[in-house]
C-alpha positions in Angstrom: 0.0 0.0 0.0 1.2 3.5 -0.8 1.3 5.7 2.2 -0.1 9.2 1.9 2.2 12.2 2.3 1.8 14.8 5.0 -0.6 16.7 2.6 -2.9 13.6 2.5 -2.1 12.9 -1.1 -0.4 9.7 -2.3 3.3 10.3 -3.2 3.8 11.7 -6.6 6.5 9.7 -8.4 8.9 10.7 -11.1 11.8 9.1 -12.9 15.3 10.6 -12.5 15.0 11.7 -16.2 11.7 13.4 -15.5 13.1 15.2 -12.5 16.1 16.4 -14.5 13.9 17.7 -17.3 11.8 19.7 -14.7 14.9 21.1 -13.1 16.4 22.1 -16.4 13.1 23.9 -17.3 13.2 25.7 -14.0 16.8 26.7 -14.5 16.2 27.9 -18.0 13.2 30.0 -17.0 14.9 31.5 -14.0 18.4 32.1 -15.3 17.9 32.7 -19.0 14.3 33.4 -20.1 13.2 35.7 -17.2 16.2 38.0 -17.4 15.7 38.3 -21.2 12.0 39.2 -20.8 12.8 41.6 -17.9 15.3 43.4 -20.1 12.8 43.7 -22.9 10.2 45.1 -20.5 12.7 47.6 -19.2 13.5 48.7 -22.7 9.8 49.0 -23.6 9.1 51.0 -20.5 11.8 53.4 -21.4 9.9 54.3 -24.6 7.3 56.3 -22.6 3.6 55.8 -22.4 3.1 52.2 -21.0 -0.7 52.1 -21.4 -0.5 51.7 -25.2 2.9 50.1 -25.5 2.3 46.6 -26.9 5.8 45.4 -26.1 5.6 46.5 -22.5 2.1 44.9 -22.0 3.1 41.7 -23.7 6.4 41.6 -21.8 4.6 42.0 -18.4 2.2 39.2 -19.4 5.2 36.9 -20.3 6.8 37.7 -16.9 3.6 36.7 -15.0 3.5 33.5 -17.0 7.1 32.7 -16.3 6.8 33.5 -12.6 3.7 31.3 -12.4 5.5 28.4 -14.0 8.6 29.0 -11.8 6.5 28.9 -8.7 4.7 25.7 -9.9 8.0 23.9 -10.7 9.6 24.9 -7.5 6.7 23.6 -5.4 6.2 20.6 -7.6 9.8 19.5 -7.3 9.5 19.6 -3.5 6.5 17.3 -3.6 7.9 14.7 -6.0 9.5 11.4 -5.0 12.2 10.3 -7.4 12.2 6.6 -8.1 15.8 5.8 -8.9 16.0 2.1 -7.8 14.9 -0.9 -9.7 12.2 -3.1 -8.1 13.4 -6.3 -6.4 11.0 -8.4 -8.5 11.6 -7.3 -12.1 9.2 -10.0 -13.4 6.3 -7.8 -12.4 5.1 -4.4 -13.7 6.0 -1.4 -11.5 6.7 2.3 -11.9 9.4 2.9 -14.4 8.9 -0.3 -16.3 8.8 -0.6 -20.1 5.7 -2.7 -20.8 4.8 -4.2 -24.2 1.2 -5.1 -24.6 -0.6 -6.9 -27.4 -4.3 -6.0 -28.1 -7.0 -8.4 -29.4 -6.1 -7.5 -33.0 -2.5 -8.6 -32.5 -1.1 -5.1 -32.5 1.7 -4.4 -30.0 2.5 -1.2 -28.2 5.2 -0.4 -25.7 4.8 2.1 -22.9 7.0 3.2 -20.0 5.0 3.9 -16.8 6.1 7.3 -15.6 4.9 10.1 -13.4 2.1 12.4 -14.4 4.5 15.3 -14.9 6.5 13.5 -17.6 3.9 11.5 -19.6 4.3 11.9 -23.4 2.5 9.3 -25.5 4.7 10.3 -28.6 7.6 8.8 -26.6 5.6 5.9 -25.3 5.5 7.5 -21.8 2.2 6.5 -20.1 1.2 8.3 -16.8 1.0 6.0 -13.8 -2.4 7.5 -13.2 -3.8 6.4 -16.6 -6.3 3.6 -16.4 -4.1 1.2 -18.5 -1.1 1.9 -16.3 -3.1 1.3 -13.1 -4.4 -2.0 -14.5 -0.9 -3.1 -15.4 0.7 -2.5 -12.0 1.8 -5.7 -10.3 1.0 -7.9 -13.3 3.3 -10.5 -14.8 4.4 -11.5 -18.3 1.6 -13.1 -20.2 -1.1 -11.8 -17.8 -4.3 -10.6 -19.5 -5.5 -7.1 -18.4 -8.9 -5.6 -19.0 -9.2 -1.8 -18.9 -12.2 0.4 -19.4 -11.7 3.0 -22.2 -14.1 5.5 -23.7 -14.8 3.0 -26.5 -15.6 0.2 -24.0 -13.6 -2.5 -22.4 -10.2 -3.3 -23.9 -8.2 -6.5 -23.2 -4.4 -6.6 -23.6 -1.8 -9.3 -22.9 1.6 -8.3 -21.4 4.2 -9.6 -23.9 7.2 -7.8 -22.4 8.5 -6.2 -19.2 11.9 -4.5 -18.8 13.5 -1.9 -16.6 16.3 -0.4 -18.7 16.2 3.0 -20.3 16.3 1.6 -23.9 13.3 2.9 -25.8 13.2 0.3 -28.5 10.5 -2.3 -28.5 11.3 -5.9 -27.7 
C-alpha cells in the first residue's frame, strides 16, 4: 500500500530523467528566459507611455506566466518522490517499467510507466495515473489485463516487461 504524504495525497512519483527535465526547465526559465524578458520590458518601459505600449504589455504578461511556472515547478519538485531504484521483483510491472502489450487484434505497443509530470505518448511514456497503467501495475508477463476505455472494455496481454532506459521495443 502506498502511504499518503503529510498533505494527505499519495506520493507523486517521477523518474530521474523526468526530475532532471523539470529542473532544467526551471533553471532555463529563472536564469535565461526571465532575465531576457525583464530586459525587454525595461527597454519597452523606457519608450514612454506604457498604457499603449504593446511590447511592454506583452512583456509584463510573459513575466507573469514565467513567474507562475517557476512557482509551480519549485513547489512541484519539492512534492515529488524520485524513483531511482529498480524493483526487487523485475518479473512484475511497477513504476518505471517498459511494458509491451498486445491487443486483441495482435497489435503491440510499448509504454513506459512514468509520473504524471512526464507523460508523453509520442515517446511511449504513459502516466502511472492512466487507467491502463493502473491496470498493469503488479501484473506478470503473459497476464491478460482488462481496462475500461471511452470506447468500452479493452483487453491486452503483457508480452514484455523490462526496466532499462532503452526505448526500443522488444
